KOLRO-348200 format. One line per field, with one value per residue (C-alpha): x, y, z; residue in three letters; chain. Coordinates in steps of 0.25 Angstrom, whole numbers, plus 5000, padded with zeros to 4 digits. Layout:
residues N
c1 <- [X,...]
c2 <- [Y,...]
c3 <- [Z,...]
aa <- [ALA,...]
ch <- [A,...]
***
This chain:
residues 383
c1 <- [5111,5106,5092,5091,5078,5081,5079,5071,5075,5063,5064,5063,5052,5044,5048,5042,5028,5027,5031,5020,5011,5014,5014,5000,4994,4999,5000,4985,4977,4973,4987,4990,4977,4979,4994,4991,4979,4988,5001,5010,5018,5015,5007,5009,5003,5011,5024,5020,5018,5032,5039,5031,5035,5050,5050,5055,5066,5071,5070,5078,5088,5100,5101,5112,5103,5090,5085,5080,5089,5091,5081,5070,5073,5071,5058,5053,5057,5047,5036,5034,5034,5024,5015,5014,5017,5018,5033,5040,5042,5050,5060,5062,5061,5071,5081,5079,5081,5094,5100,5095,5101,5116,5116,5108,5110,5107,5097,5090,5091,5085,5074,5071,5075,5065,5053,5057,5060,5046,5039,5034,5044,5045,5056,5056,5064,5066,5076,5069,5066,5056,5065,5078,5074,5082,5095,5092,5105,5100,5093,5085,5080,5087,5091,5096,5102,5095,5099,5099,5091,5088,5078,5074,5067,5063,5055,5057,5048,5044,5045,5038,5031,5034,5020,5020,5036,5041,5054,5060,5075,5076,5089,5092,5103,5110,5120,5117,5130,5137,5137,5122,5129,5136,5124,5113,5108,5099,5088,5077,5065,5053,5042,5033,5041,5034,5038,5037,5026,5023,5014,5010,5013,5007,5016,5010,5008,4999,5010,5011,5025,5027,5033,5041,5041,5050,5049,5057,5057,5067,5073,5083,5097,5096,5086,5098,5104,5118,5128,5124,5127,5130,5116,5120,5128,5116,5106,5115,5115,5099,5098,5106,5095,5083,5091,5094,5109,5114,5124,5117,5122,5127,5114,5104,5091,5092,5082,5086,5082,5072,5058,5057,5044,5039,5043,5036,5023,5027,5028,5016,5007,5017,5014,4997,4996,5004,4995,4983,4988,4986,4972,4967,4973,4982,4995,4991,4995,5011,5014,5006,5015,5028,5025,5024,5035,5045,5038,5042,5055,5058,5052,5061,5074,5069,5068,5083,5090,5098,5099,5098,5096,5084,5077,5077,5074,5061,5056,5058,5052,5039,5038,5040,5031,5018,5015,5014,5006,4997,4995,4994,4982,4975,4966,4962,4977,4975,4967,4974,4974,4983,4997,4995,5000,4992,4998,5012,5013,5011,5022,5032,5034,5038,5045,5057,5057,5058,5071,5077,5072,5077,5084,5093,5095,5100,5110,5113,5116,5123,5132,5136,5132,5137,5147,5142,5145,5135,5124,5125,5112,5118,5113,5124,5134,5131,5142]
c2 <- [4941,4942,4937,4938,4944,4957,4957,4970,4977,4984,4998,4993,4984,4996,5005,4994,4995,5009,5010,4998,5005,5019,5013,5006,5020,5029,5018,5015,5006,5019,5024,5013,5011,5026,5023,5012,5020,5033,5025,5035,5027,5040,5043,5057,5055,5042,5050,5061,5052,5046,5057,5063,5050,5052,5039,5047,5052,5039,5033,5044,5045,5036,5029,5039,5051,5046,5035,5022,5011,5000,4991,5002,5006,4992,4990,5005,4999,4987,4994,5005,4993,4985,4996,4999,5013,5021,5026,5025,5039,5039,5032,5043,5054,5048,5046,5061,5066,5058,5065,5078,5076,5071,5080,5092,5105,5108,5118,5107,5097,5104,5108,5093,5084,5086,5087,5074,5068,5073,5067,5080,5082,5070,5068,5061,5057,5063,5054,5047,5055,5051,5046,5043,5030,5024,5032,5046,5051,5053,5066,5075,5085,5097,5107,5119,5131,5143,5152,5148,5135,5126,5123,5109,5105,5089,5077,5065,5052,5043,5055,5046,5054,5067,5071,5069,5073,5088,5086,5077,5072,5076,5074,5085,5085,5098,5095,5089,5091,5082,5067,5062,5058,5072,5081,5078,5086,5082,5092,5091,5097,5102,5097,5108,5118,5125,5117,5101,5094,5079,5071,5057,5044,5030,5017,5003,4999,5013,5020,5036,5041,5056,5063,5075,5087,5098,5111,5122,5119,5129,5122,5131,5124,5120,5108,5103,5091,5089,5096,5100,5088,5079,5074,5059,5058,5063,5055,5042,5040,5040,5032,5022,5021,5021,5009,5003,5001,5009,5002,4993,4992,4979,4979,4971,4980,4989,4987,4978,4985,4995,4991,4982,4987,4983,4969,4969,4971,4960,4951,4956,4950,4938,4935,4939,4930,4918,4919,4918,4905,4895,4899,4899,4887,4893,4887,4875,4880,4878,4890,4898,4893,4894,4908,4912,4906,4911,4925,4925,4920,4929,4941,4935,4936,4951,4955,4950,4958,4970,4981,4983,4968,4970,4980,4971,4959,4966,4972,4961,4951,4960,4959,4944,4941,4949,4944,4930,4936,4942,4927,4920,4931,4929,4940,4944,4950,4959,4967,4979,4977,4986,4980,4966,4959,4967,4979,4973,4967,4983,4989,4977,4985,4999,4992,4988,5003,5011,5017,5010,4998,4985,4985,4997,4989,4976,4984,4991,4977,4971,4982,4985,4974,4963,4971,4970,4980,4991,4987,4990,4994,4997,4988,4978,4980,4973,4965]
c3 <- [4935,4950,4953,4968,4974,4982,4995,4998,5012,5019,5013,4998,5002,5008,4997,4988,4995,4996,4981,4976,4985,4979,4965,4967,4972,4961,4949,4948,4939,4933,4931,4924,4915,4912,4907,4899,4892,4891,4887,4893,4903,4912,4923,4931,4943,4946,4941,4950,4962,4959,4960,4972,4979,4976,4968,4956,4962,4968,4954,4948,4960,4963,4975,4982,4978,4984,4974,4974,4980,4970,4975,4978,4962,4957,4967,4961,4946,4949,4955,4946,4935,4942,4946,4930,4933,4920,4922,4910,4909,4922,4916,4905,4914,4924,4911,4908,4921,4923,4911,4916,4929,4923,4912,4913,4921,4935,4932,4922,4935,4944,4935,4930,4941,4952,4944,4937,4950,4956,4944,4937,4925,4916,4904,4891,4881,4867,4859,4848,4835,4823,4814,4824,4828,4840,4837,4846,4842,4827,4834,4825,4835,4835,4847,4842,4850,4852,4862,4875,4871,4860,4850,4847,4834,4833,4837,4844,4845,4858,4867,4877,4888,4882,4885,4899,4901,4904,4896,4885,4884,4869,4860,4852,4840,4842,4831,4820,4814,4824,4827,4831,4846,4847,4842,4854,4864,4875,4879,4890,4883,4890,4883,4884,4876,4865,4852,4859,4853,4858,4852,4856,4851,4854,4853,4852,4866,4868,4874,4871,4866,4859,4847,4852,4844,4846,4838,4839,4856,4864,4875,4882,4886,4901,4895,4888,4895,4892,4882,4868,4857,4870,4871,4868,4881,4888,4880,4882,4895,4896,4883,4891,4904,4892,4886,4900,4898,4909,4918,4928,4943,4950,4960,4951,4953,4942,4931,4922,4909,4903,4899,4912,4914,4901,4905,4918,4912,4903,4914,4920,4908,4906,4921,4919,4907,4913,4925,4916,4905,4915,4919,4905,4901,4889,4897,4890,4878,4877,4869,4879,4890,4881,4878,4892,4897,4884,4889,4904,4900,4890,4900,4912,4903,4897,4913,4916,4904,4907,4900,4886,4886,4894,4887,4874,4880,4887,4875,4867,4877,4876,4862,4861,4874,4873,4859,4867,4877,4868,4861,4874,4876,4866,4860,4875,4875,4864,4872,4879,4894,4901,4903,4897,4885,4874,4879,4881,4868,4862,4873,4868,4854,4860,4871,4862,4856,4869,4871,4859,4850,4853,4841,4846,4860,4853,4846,4859,4865,4852,4852,4868,4875,4865,4858,4845,4834,4828,4819,4806,4799,4787,4773,4771,4760,4748,4742]
aa <- [MET,ASN,PHE,ALA,THR,VAL,GLU,LEU,ALA,GLU,GLN,ASP,ARG,VAL,PHE,ALA,GLN,GLU,LEU,ARG,ALA,PHE,LEU,ALA,ALA,VAL,VAL,THR,GLU,ASP,VAL,ILE,ALA,ARG,ASP,ARG,ARG,SER,GLY,GLU,ASN,PHE,ALA,GLU,GLU,VAL,HIS,LEU,ALA,LEU,GLY,ALA,ALA,GLY,TYR,LEU,GLU,ARG,ASP,PHE,ARG,PRO,GLU,SER,ASP,GLY,GLY,PHE,THR,PRO,VAL,GLN,ARG,ARG,ILE,PHE,GLU,LEU,GLU,ILE,GLY,ARG,ALA,HIS,THR,PRO,TRP,PHE,HIS,TRP,GLY,THR,THR,ALA,MET,VAL,ALA,SER,ALA,VAL,ASP,ARG,PHE,GLY,SER,ASP,ASP,LEU,ARG,ASP,GLU,ILE,LEU,PRO,ARG,VAL,LEU,SER,GLY,HIS,TYR,ARG,LEU,CYS,LEU,GLY,TYR,THR,GLU,PRO,GLU,GLY,GLY,SER,ASP,VAL,ALA,THR,CYS,ARG,THR,ARG,ALA,VAL,ARG,ASP,GLY,SER,GLY,TRP,ILE,ILE,ASN,GLY,ALA,LYS,MET,PHE,THR,SER,ASN,ALA,HIS,ASN,ALA,HIS,PHE,VAL,PHE,LEU,ILE,THR,ASN,THR,ASP,PRO,GLN,ALA,HIS,LYS,HIS,GLN,SER,LEU,THR,MET,PHE,LEU,VAL,PRO,LEU,ASP,ALA,PRO,GLY,VAL,GLU,ILE,GLN,PRO,LEU,ARG,THR,VAL,ASP,GLY,ASP,ARG,THR,ASN,ILE,THR,TYR,TYR,SER,ASP,VAL,ARG,VAL,GLU,ASP,ARG,TYR,ARG,ILE,GLY,PRO,VAL,ASN,GLY,GLY,TRP,ALA,VAL,LEU,ARG,GLU,ALA,LEU,ASN,VAL,GLU,HIS,GLY,THR,VAL,GLU,ARG,ASP,ASP,GLY,GLY,LEU,GLN,LYS,LEU,ALA,THR,MET,THR,GLU,HIS,ALA,LEU,LEU,LEU,ALA,GLU,GLU,ILE,ASP,ARG,VAL,ALA,GLY,GLU,VAL,PRO,SER,ASP,GLY,ARG,LEU,ALA,ASP,GLY,ALA,VAL,GLY,TYR,ARG,LEU,GLY,ARG,GLY,ILE,ALA,ARG,LEU,GLU,ALA,ALA,LEU,SER,SER,PRO,GLY,MET,PHE,GLY,ARG,VAL,ALA,ILE,ALA,GLN,THR,LEU,ARG,ASP,ILE,THR,GLY,ASP,LEU,MET,ASP,ILE,GLY,GLY,VAL,ALA,ALA,ALA,VAL,PRO,ASP,GLY,LEU,ARG,ALA,GLU,TYR,LEU,PHE,ARG,LEU,ALA,GLY,PRO,THR,GLY,ILE,TYR,GLY,GLY,THR,LEU,GLU,VAL,PHE,ARG,ASN,MET,ILE,ALA,GLN,HIS,ALA,LEU,GLY,LEU,GLY,ARG,PRO,VAL,TYR,ALA,ALA,PRO,LYS,ARG,PRO]
ch <- [A,A,A,A,A,A,A,A,A,A,A,A,A,A,A,A,A,A,A,A,A,A,A,A,A,A,A,A,A,A,A,A,A,A,A,A,A,A,A,A,A,A,A,A,A,A,A,A,A,A,A,A,A,A,A,A,A,A,A,A,A,A,A,A,A,A,A,A,A,A,A,A,A,A,A,A,A,A,A,A,A,A,A,A,A,A,A,A,A,A,A,A,A,A,A,A,A,A,A,A,A,A,A,A,A,A,A,A,A,A,A,A,A,A,A,A,A,A,A,A,A,A,A,A,A,A,A,A,A,A,A,A,A,A,A,A,A,A,A,A,A,A,A,A,A,A,A,A,A,A,A,A,A,A,A,A,A,A,A,A,A,A,A,A,A,A,A,A,A,A,A,A,A,A,A,A,A,A,A,A,A,A,A,A,A,A,A,A,A,A,A,A,A,A,A,A,A,A,A,A,A,A,A,A,A,A,A,A,A,A,A,A,A,A,A,A,A,A,A,A,A,A,A,A,A,A,A,A,A,A,A,A,A,A,A,A,A,A,A,A,A,A,A,A,A,A,A,A,A,A,A,A,A,A,A,A,A,A,A,A,A,A,A,A,A,A,A,A,A,A,A,A,A,A,A,A,A,A,A,A,A,A,A,A,A,A,A,A,A,A,A,A,A,A,A,A,A,A,A,A,A,A,A,A,A,A,A,A,A,A,A,A,A,A,A,A,A,A,A,A,A,A,A,A,A,A,A,A,A,A,A,A,A,A,A,A,A,A,A,A,A,A,A,A,A,A,A,A,A,A,A,A,A,A,A,A,A,A,A,A,A,A,A,A,A,A,A,A,A,A,A,A,A,A,A,A,A,A,A,A,A,A,A]
***
C-alpha cells in the first residue's frame, strides 16, 4: 500500500479552500447541534446549498462527465467529514439515483435525476423487513399487477430518512412461487402516495430511522426499475456499493471503506482525550497509557483496511475502543456532550448493523475473500 503524500496542484488547493469556506458558512454550530438533537443526519438547507453550488452533481458524475477529479473527490469526502456535515442521506440518494440512471426508463431518469442533483429530491432504501433479518431476498412485501400499474402491500424496517425523502427504492415480491432471487422486482415508490405510512423508530445512539407500511399503494409501471422478477440484478449492484465491495481503482485515492466517517469522529475523540490526559496526571497510570496506545493502534489499522475488511474493522474498533474512552474519562464521560465518547459508545452498536451485520460481513469475507465454504446453520447431527 502506498502511503505517499499527494502533492496538490494549485487548482486543487483553491478547490479545497473554497470548499472549506463554503462548508464553514453552511454547516454552522447550530446545524450540528440541531442534527445531534434530532438524530436525523439531515439538514435540508445544507443539502439544498450543496445542490445549488453544484457539489452534488459533481460528486455524482464521473470526471469524464463533469464530475470531480479523483483528488477533488477525496478532498470533498474529507472536508465533508471534518465539517461534521449531516450527510449520510446523500450516499443512499446517490446509490438509488445510480440504479435509476442505469436501469430506469428515459422518462424516469428525466423526472428524477435533475431534481436529485439539485437537492430537491431525496431517495431512501426499502430493503429490510420486520421478520426478514439480513437476507433481503426473503421478501414478503407483495406487488401485484393492476391494469397499467401495481398494488403494493407490506412493511419495511430501518427505512432511514424516509421522512425527509421523496421516494423509496423498494424491493418487492412479484412471484411468490419462484425462487427467492427470481421473484423480486424493484420500484421507486413515491412516499406521498396514498397508503404509505411512516413511523419513527429511535436507535440506541439517538438516531432516527423508520418503519414504513404500504397498504394498497398504487404505483404506475413507469416507476418500476428493471425487469419484472429481475430485481435481484438491479439490487445486487446497489448492495455492492452499500457493502463497499465494488472494484477499486488503481489511483489510491478512493475511499478505503464504508463507515470511515464514523472512524474520523472516533479519531477526533481519541486526539481530544490524549491531549487532556497528560495535563491532569492520568498518564501516570500505566493502564491509561496502554489503553490509549492500543486504541490509537487499532484505529490506525482500521483506517488502513480496505473494502469489507475495513467495514468490519471500523465497526469492531468503535465497539472496542469507546468503552476504554468512557473508562478513562470516568463519570464525566457519561454525560452527553456532543460528538464525544458517550455518543460514540452508543453509536458503536448500530454501526455494526447498518448495511448488514458484522456477522454477515465476516461470512462474506470468509467465502469470497478467503475461499472458505458456506456457513452451516443447521443443528449438528447426532451420532
